[in-house]
C-alpha positions in Angstrom: 198.8 11.2 317.3 198.5 14.9 318.1 200.6 17.2 316.0 203.1 19.2 318.0 202.9 22.5 316.1 205.8 24.9 316.3 205.5 27.8 318.7 205.8 31.2 317.2 209.4 31.5 318.4 210.2 28.1 316.9 208.5 29.0 313.6 210.5 32.2 313.3 213.8 30.4 314.1 213.0 27.6 311.6 212.2 30.1 308.8 215.3 32.1 309.6 217.4 29.0 309.4 215.9 27.9 306.1 216.4 31.4 304.6 219.9 31.7 305.9 220.9 28.2 304.8 219.5 28.7 301.2 221.1 32.1 300.8 224.5 30.9 302.1 224.5 27.7 300.0 223.6 29.9 296.9 226.4 32.3 297.6 228.9 29.5 298.0 227.7 27.6 294.9 227.8 30.8 292.8 231.4 31.5 293.9 232.5 28.0 293.2 230.8 27.8 289.8 232.3 31.1 288.7 235.9 30.2 289.9 236.0 26.5 289.3 232.9 25.4 287.4 231.9 23.1 290.2 229.2 22.9 292.8 229.8 23.1 296.6 229.6 19.3 296.9 232.4 18.7 294.5 234.6 21.2 296.3 233.7 19.5 299.6 234.8 16.2 298.2 238.2 17.6 297.2 238.6 19.4 300.5 237.8 16.2 302.5 240.2 14.1 300.5 243.0 16.8 301.0 242.5 16.4 304.8 243.4 12.7 305.0 246.6 10.8 304.8 247.7 10.0 301.3 244.7 12.1 300.0 242.7 8.8 299.8 239.5 7.7 301.6 237.2 4.7 301.3 234.1 5.8 299.4 231.7 4.8 302.3 233.8 6.8 304.7 233.8 9.8 302.4 230.0 9.6 302.0 229.7 9.6 305.8 231.9 12.6 306.2 229.9 14.5 303.6 226.5 13.2 305.0 225.3 12.1 301.6 224.1 8.9 300.0 226.6 6.6 298.5 224.9 6.8 295.1 225.1 10.6 295.1 228.8 10.4 296.0 229.4 7.8 293.2 227.8 10.2 290.7 229.9 13.1 291.9 233.1 11.1 291.9 232.4 10.0 288.4 232.2 13.6 287.3 235.4 14.6 289.2 237.2 11.6 287.6 236.3 12.9 284.1 238.0 16.2 285.0 241.0 14.3 286.3 240.6 15.7 289.8 240.1 12.3 291.6 240.5 8.7 290.7 239.0 5.5 292.1 241.1 2.5 293.2 240.0 -0.9 294.4 240.0 -1.1 298.2 242.9 -3.5 299.2 241.3 -4.6 302.5 237.7 -4.9 301.2 237.2 -6.3 297.7 233.7 -4.9 297.6 234.8 -1.3 298.3 236.6 1.4 296.4 238.8 4.3 297.5 238.6 7.9 296.2 242.0 9.5 295.7 242.7 13.2 295.2 245.0 13.6 292.2 247.8 16.2 291.8 245.5 18.1 289.4 242.7 18.0 292.1 245.0 19.4 294.7 246.1 22.2 292.3 242.4 23.1 291.6 241.6 23.0 295.3 244.5 25.2 296.2 243.5 27.8 293.5 239.8 27.9 294.5 240.2 27.7 298.3 241.1 31.4 299.0 237.9 32.6 297.2 235.8 29.9 298.9 237.1 30.9 302.3 236.5 34.6 301.6 233.0 33.8 300.5 232.3 31.8 303.7 233.8 34.4 305.8 231.9 37.3 304.3 228.6 35.5 304.0 228.6 34.0 307.5 231.4 34.5 310.0 231.9 38.3 309.5 228.2 38.7 310.4 228.6 36.9 313.8 230.2 37.7 317.1 232.8 35.2 318.4 230.1 34.1 321.0 227.6 33.5 318.1 230.3 31.4 316.3 230.6 29.2 319.4 226.8 28.9 319.7 226.5 28.0 316.0 229.0 25.2 316.5 227.3 24.0 319.6 223.8 24.1 318.1 224.7 22.2 314.9 226.9 19.7 316.7 223.9 18.9 318.9 221.6 18.6 315.8 224.0 16.2 314.0 224.5 14.2 317.2 220.8 13.7 317.5 220.6 12.2 314.1 223.5 9.9 314.5 222.8 8.5 317.9 220.7 5.3 318.1 218.0 5.3 320.7 214.6 6.7 321.6 212.9 8.2 318.6 216.2 9.2 316.9 216.9 8.3 313.3 217.7 4.6 312.9 221.3 4.0 311.8 220.2 2.5 308.4 218.3 5.8 307.7 221.4 7.9 307.7 222.1 9.0 304.2 225.5 7.3 303.8 223.9 3.9 304.9 220.8 4.0 302.7 220.4 1.5 300.0 219.2 2.7 296.6 215.6 1.9 295.8 215.3 -1.0 293.4 213.4 1.3 291.0 216.0 4.1 291.0 218.2 2.6 288.4 221.3 3.1 290.5 223.3 0.3 292.2 
């Protein structure tokens, strides 16, 4: 198979994306660590749970929303449980599953951290873009995500999506 190298324009775009993503994620993580002692992923878990009815979501559905593996979510939920921000409950309709529930303490922490988080996101990203660029950003990354999630052609197979992956037998995680 012949390698399809990136064009100079694609290489510049790729490097700009990587630099921007890493710097943005670093700014968000630093703000959340300073204000709440938590990484961006933990904040995202709390925010996603706050957006659903009864502040509860099946763990597999939460992993899909966050685009992460189930084992990574399980680890993060365990840490958030220790802090009293979430709790796990058995899934009433599927005995094999469990549900993550945002606690009152979790909502209190989220509400106290959200203004600083939003300001960081706004200053680091949206204040630097025109309204047209915001629309383009949404369009571009919606298309990228859709390409991974559709089944067909040379797209990612459904079982290769992070939230559907099984842990490796050697990994030591279930």
